[in-house]
Structures are given as structure tokens and as C-alpha cells.
C-alpha positions as CSV (number, residue, x, y, z in Angstrom):
1,M,108.0,124.9,71.9
2,S,110.5,122.8,73.9
3,E,113.0,120.4,72.4
4,K,112.2,116.7,72.7
5,R,115.1,114.6,74.0
6,D,115.4,110.9,74.0
7,N,115.1,109.2,77.3
8,S,113.4,112.1,79.0
9,G,109.9,113.3,79.7
10,I,107.7,115.8,81.5
11,L,104.8,115.4,84.0
12,F,102.1,117.9,85.0
13,K,99.6,117.7,87.9
14,N,96.4,116.1,86.7
15,D,93.8,118.8,87.4
16,R,91.0,116.7,85.9
17,K,91.3,113.8,88.4
18,Q,87.9,112.6,89.3
19,Q,88.6,109.3,91.1
20,D,91.3,108.0,93.4
21,T,92.4,105.6,90.7
22,H,93.1,108.3,88.2
23,A,96.8,109.4,87.9
24,D,98.0,112.3,90.1
25,Y,100.3,113.4,87.3
26,Q,100.2,113.0,83.5
27,G,102.7,113.7,80.7
28,T,104.7,112.3,77.9
29,C,108.2,111.0,77.4
30,T,110.4,109.6,74.7
31,I,112.3,106.4,75.3
32,G,114.4,104.8,72.5
33,G,112.9,107.1,70.0
34,V,109.3,106.0,70.8
35,E,106.9,108.5,72.3
36,Y,104.8,107.4,75.4
37,Y,102.0,108.7,77.5
38,M,103.2,108.7,81.1
39,N,101.1,108.6,84.3
40,A,102.3,108.8,87.9
41,W,100.6,108.2,91.2
42,L,101.7,109.4,94.7
43,K,101.6,106.6,97.2
44,D,102.4,105.9,100.8
45,G,104.6,102.9,101.6
46,V,106.3,101.3,104.6
47,K,109.4,103.4,103.9
48,G,107.5,106.6,103.1
49,K,106.0,108.3,100.1
50,F,106.9,107.2,96.6
51,M,105.7,107.5,93.0
52,S,104.4,104.7,90.8
53,F,104.6,105.1,87.0
54,S,102.9,103.7,83.9
55,F,103.8,104.1,80.3
56,K,101.7,103.5,77.2
57,P,103.0,104.0,73.6
58,K,101.3,106.8,71.7
59,K,101.2,104.8,68.6
60,L,101.3,101.0,68.3
61,P,103.4,99.5,65.5
62,A,101.3,98.4,62.5
63,D,102.3,94.8,63.1
64,Y,101.6,94.8,66.8
65,G,100.1,91.5,67.9
66,K,100.3,89.9,64.5
67,Q,102.2,86.7,64.0
68,P,103.6,85.6,60.7
69,A,101.6,83.0,58.8
70,F,102.7,79.4,59.4
71,E,104.0,79.2,55.8
72,D,106.2,82.3,56.4
73,R,107.6,80.8,59.6
74,M,108.5,77.5,57.9
75,A,110.0,79.1,54.8
76,D,113.5,78.7,56.2
77,D,114.0,75.0,56.0
78,T,117.3,75.1,58.0
79,I,117.3,73.6,61.4
80,P,119.5,75.8,63.7
81,F,120.3,73.0,66.2
82,A,121.0,70.2,63.6
83,P,124.5,69.6,62.4
84,E,125.1,70.1,58.7
85,F,125.7,66.9,56.7
86,R,127.6,67.0,53.4
């Protein structure tokens, strides 16, 4: 088994591609200690061929998309932009 290094990844040709919209290459990478699924598409542009990438985290954090309750946000009664009066 190969060693996983931060800020690196690996891609393999997608041999199960069934539609043009499916990725040409698939793989995984680790960025900032977080593991991602990685997809790549070969494309033709005005300046020649290029690759387009997408990244999706393998695991979402438990608190992803959750906002703290209103009471929790208001627990700190200090106003950061108001001068302190004594």
C-alpha cells in the first residue's frame, strides 16, 4: 500500500464511463489533512487541450450546514465595534 501525503493525490482512467458527462479520470487526494474524491475531465479549449477538476470531501463534518441556535450566538453580550465605557 502506498503512503498518503498531504497536498497530493492520484488519478486513474475511468474505465466505467458511460456518458460524456462522466469524468474521464477518477481518484483521491488529501488536502490540508482532509481526504477528497477527485474527478477530472479532458477538454478542448481555445488554447488547446486542458483538464478540469472537481473535489468532493469523502466525509462531511458532523456540524456541516448547521448554524448555532440564536441563543448561542447571542450568549456573548459584548459588542465588538462599540467602545468600552467605564
